[in-house]
C-alpha positions, 0 to 999 in steps of 0.5 A: 505241714505245720509251723513245728514242721518249718521250724525243723526244716530250718534248724536241720537245713544245715545240720543234717550234713553233720547230724549223725557225726556230731550226735553219736557222742551224746545220744547215748543208748540208741544201739542198745535199743536196737539190740533189744527190739527183738523183732521175729521175721515178718515183724513190721518195724516203724521208727517215728521221727526217723531223722537221717535214717541212721537207726532205720539202716541199722534196724534193717541190717539187724532184722533182715526178715523185717519190713522197715518204715519210717517218717519225719516231719522234716522234709530236710531230714527225710531228704537225708534219710533217702540218701543214707537208705540208697547208700545202703542199698536198702530201698527195697527194705525201708519206706520212708514218708513225711508225717506228724507223730501226733496224728500219722496214719500208718494204712495211708502212708505205708499200707499197714493197719498196725506194727509189731515194733515201734521205735522213738529214739531221742524224738519225744524231747523235741515234739512239743506235744509229746504226750499226744505223740507217745499216746498215738504211737501206742495205739498203733501197736498190733497184738503182741507188739511192743513200743521201744523208747530211748530219750534224755532222762531226768539226770538225777544222778549227774553233778549239778553243773553237768546238768546245767550245761547239758540243758543249755546246750540241749535247749540251743537245739529245741530240746527238752528233757521230759522228766514226767515220761516215765509217769506218763507212759505208765499212766497211758499203758495202764489205760490201755492194758499195756504191759510196760517197764522202763530204767534210768541209765548212765546216771539218769542221763537217758531213759529206755522204756519198752510198752507191750500189747498183749498178744 
């Protein structure tokens, strides 16, 4: 794996044990995103950069007739993910793999050519080549499929002092909010003939988006 993967392993070697307990206070909008996926029975769902599988477990429970898959570049996080999936009794419903978001092969990883639903939750802000990762995710959508994103927003509606404190805190964890994300998503979606929509939430703290391939 890449240097980025090694960096993630170093960062999460110990953090992964408290990741879910600590992140619930500031990774806002994840559960709302899961509720908005709207998977139909049989739709295959993929989470890119699945981390501890916190989202995947909730997705599998919310959509019990959908096969669920997830991958992460960090072996440390995947170890925690496997434990979470086993603890939830969902080993037969959730498949995990190690891969890079910019180059993953869904056929080689999961035996699927495309996915009906793809989720990226607070990951683009941690992936240096995030534009490439976003473009690659869009290309893995099946006809009628949709990509669902939640991540840090432009913070335009937040007080200056809070923006300053938040960005210093995020930088300590190698997180960089992508203020250009809405414009980049729009460009990539248009170039592929996809429908898309986006909205800012919590005063710009979070950005929610959906891109859909016509059936």
